C-alpha positions in Angstrom: -0.1 0.1 -0.1 1.3 3.3 -1.2 2.1 6.2 1.5 -0.4 8.4 -0.1 -3.6 5.4 0.1 -2.2 5.1 3.9 -2.8 8.8 4.8 -6.2 9.2 2.7 -7.5 5.9 4.9 -5.9 7.7 7.8 -7.7 10.8 7.6 -11.0 8.9 6.6 -10.8 6.8 9.9 -12.3 9.7 12.0 -15.4 9.4 9.5 -16.5 6.1 9.2 -19.3 4.8 11.5 -18.1 1.6 12.1 -15.2 2.9 13.8 -12.3 0.4 12.1 -10.6 0.9 8.9 -8.3 -1.7 7.4 -4.7 -0.7 6.4 -4.0 -4.1 4.3 -4.3 -7.1 6.3 -2.3 -6.2 9.4 -3.1 -2.7 10.7 -5.9 -1.5 11.4 -7.2 2.2 12.4 -9.8 2.5 15.4 -11.7 4.9 17.3 -12.3 4.8 20.9 -15.9 4.9 22.1 -16.6 5.6 25.9 -14.6 6.0 29.0 -13.6 2.2 30.0 -9.9 2.6 29.0 -9.7 6.4 30.7 -7.1 8.1 30.9 -5.1 6.0 28.7 -7.5 6.1 25.8 -10.5 8.6 25.6 -13.6 8.5 23.5 -12.5 9.7 20.3 -9.3 9.2 20.2 -7.9 6.9 17.3 -5.6 4.2 17.4 -3.5 1.7 15.5 -3.6 -1.8 15.8 -1.8 -4.4 14.8 -3.8 -7.7 14.0 -1.6 -10.4 15.9 -2.1 -14.2 17.2 0.1 -13.6 20.4 -0.6 -10.8 22.6 1.2 -10.7 25.9 0.1 -9.7 29.5 -0.4 -6.1 29.9 -1.0 -5.1 26.3 -4.4 -3.2 25.4 -6.4 -5.1 22.8 -9.2 -4.7 20.3 -11.5 -7.7 20.6 -15.2 -8.3 19.3 -17.8 -7.3 21.3 -19.0 -10.4 23.6 -22.4 -11.8 23.1 -24.6 -11.0 26.3 -26.7 -14.0 26.8 -26.8 -15.6 23.7 -24.6 -17.2 21.0 -22.1 -15.1 18.6 -23.9 -14.2 16.0 -21.4 -15.6 13.6 -18.0 -17.0 13.8 -14.7 -15.4 14.7 -13.3 -13.3 12.4 -10.8 -15.0 10.0 -7.3 -13.5 9.7 -7.3 -12.1 6.4 -10.8 -10.5 6.4 -10.9 -7.3 4.7 -12.4 -3.8 5.5 -15.9 -4.9 4.9 -16.2 -7.7 7.6 -13.9 -6.0 10.1 -16.4 -3.1 9.7 -19.5 -5.2 10.0 -18.4 -6.3 13.8 -18.5 -4.4 16.9 -15.1 -4.0 18.9 -14.0 -3.2 22.6 -10.9 -1.9 23.7 -9.5 -3.8 27.0 -6.5 -4.5 28.8 -5.1 -8.2 28.7 -4.8 -9.0 32.4 -4.2 -12.7 32.3 -3.5 -15.5 29.9 -4.6 -19.0 29.5 -2.7 -21.1 32.3 -2.4 -17.4 34.5 -4.1 -17.0 38.0 -7.3 -15.4 37.6 -6.6 -11.9 38.7 -8.4 -10.8 42.0 -10.7 -7.9 40.2 -12.8 -10.9 38.6 -12.6 -13.3 41.2 -14.3 -10.5 43.5 -16.8 -9.4 40.7 -20.5 -10.8 40.2 -21.2 -14.5 40.6 -22.0 -15.1 37.1 -18.7 -14.2 36.2 -16.7 -16.0 38.5 -14.7 -18.9 37.3 -16.0 -22.4 38.9 -13.8 -24.1 41.1 -12.9 -27.5 39.5 -15.1 -30.7 40.4 -13.5 -33.0 42.9 -14.4 -36.8 42.8 -13.6 -37.1 46.6 -13.6 -34.8 49.4 -10.8 -32.1 49.8 -9.9 -33.1 53.4 -8.8 -36.7 52.2 -6.5 -35.3 49.2 -3.0 -34.5 51.0 -2.2 -30.6 51.3 -0.1 -30.5 48.2 -2.6 -32.1 46.0 -5.6 -29.8 46.9 -6.0 -27.0 43.9 -4.2 -23.7 44.1 -6.2 -20.5 43.1 -8.1 -20.5 39.7 -6.3 -20.3 36.6 -7.5 -18.9 33.5 -8.5 -22.1 30.8 -7.3 -22.6 27.6 -8.3 -20.6 24.8 -9.6 -17.8 26.9 -8.2 -14.4 28.1 -9.0 -12.2 31.1 -9.8 -8.4 29.9 -10.2 -5.5 32.2 -10.6 -1.8 31.6 -8.7 1.1 33.3 -11.5 2.8 34.7 -13.0 -0.1 36.2 -16.3 2.3 37.6 -17.4 2.4 33.7 -15.9 -1.0 32.0 -17.8 -3.8 30.9 -15.2 -6.8 31.1 -14.4 -10.2 32.6 -15.7 -8.8 36.0 -19.1 -9.0 34.3 -18.9 -11.4 31.4 -16.1 -14.0 32.5 -13.4 -15.5 30.5 -13.2 -14.0 26.9 -12.3 -16.3 23.7 -8.9 -15.6 22.6 -10.1 -16.6 18.9 -12.4 -13.3 19.0 -9.3 -10.7 19.4 -8.9 -8.6 16.7 -5.7 -7.4 17.3 -3.1 -5.1 19.9 -3.1 -1.4 20.3 0.7 -0.3 18.7 0.1 3.5 19.5 -2.3 6.4 19.6 -2.7 8.1 16.0 -3.0 11.7 17.8 -2.9 13.0 21.3 -5.8 12.6 23.3 -8.2 15.9 23.1 -9.1 17.9 25.8 -12.4 17.4 26.5 -15.1 18.7 28.9 -15.8 15.8 31.3 -19.3 14.4 30.7 -21.3 12.2 32.6 -20.9 8.5 31.4 -23.8 6.9 29.4 -26.2 4.7 31.3 
């Protein structure tokens, strides 16, 4: 892709209602909506996202908005999906708090009962197991992630919807495309 084409697409990113523009198959421009990631990212900020298969703990991810109390409307987005497919989905921006095999972070453990991880089933009573064989802290299951917003009072994340399927990650935030604008503080949308 030429530099001129990329510049035009970057300029159009703020005008697209879908809030995502594909730059080739590896980079996406996403416009942040809401305050769940403040102060790192504010409403209206644009970020450059690299489509990646292996995010690391602490990175900010763009993920498909979860289906609440229902099945996902369609399968995971294919790796080579074009701008039309990306633009037809709804996206969230959250920080990766835990990977498969990691201990479940405390914010998720103290979350609502429906989002709390379930303890593993034990065939025999716990008291009969030797002390070292007792299960430790709950762990994030294979194929799942724990995602948390930086602004917990205004974020719907793993504390509410539980473990997040890793296959629904669009990519990792590389950097903001412009500095956050100074805006008047508005109360969050309910």
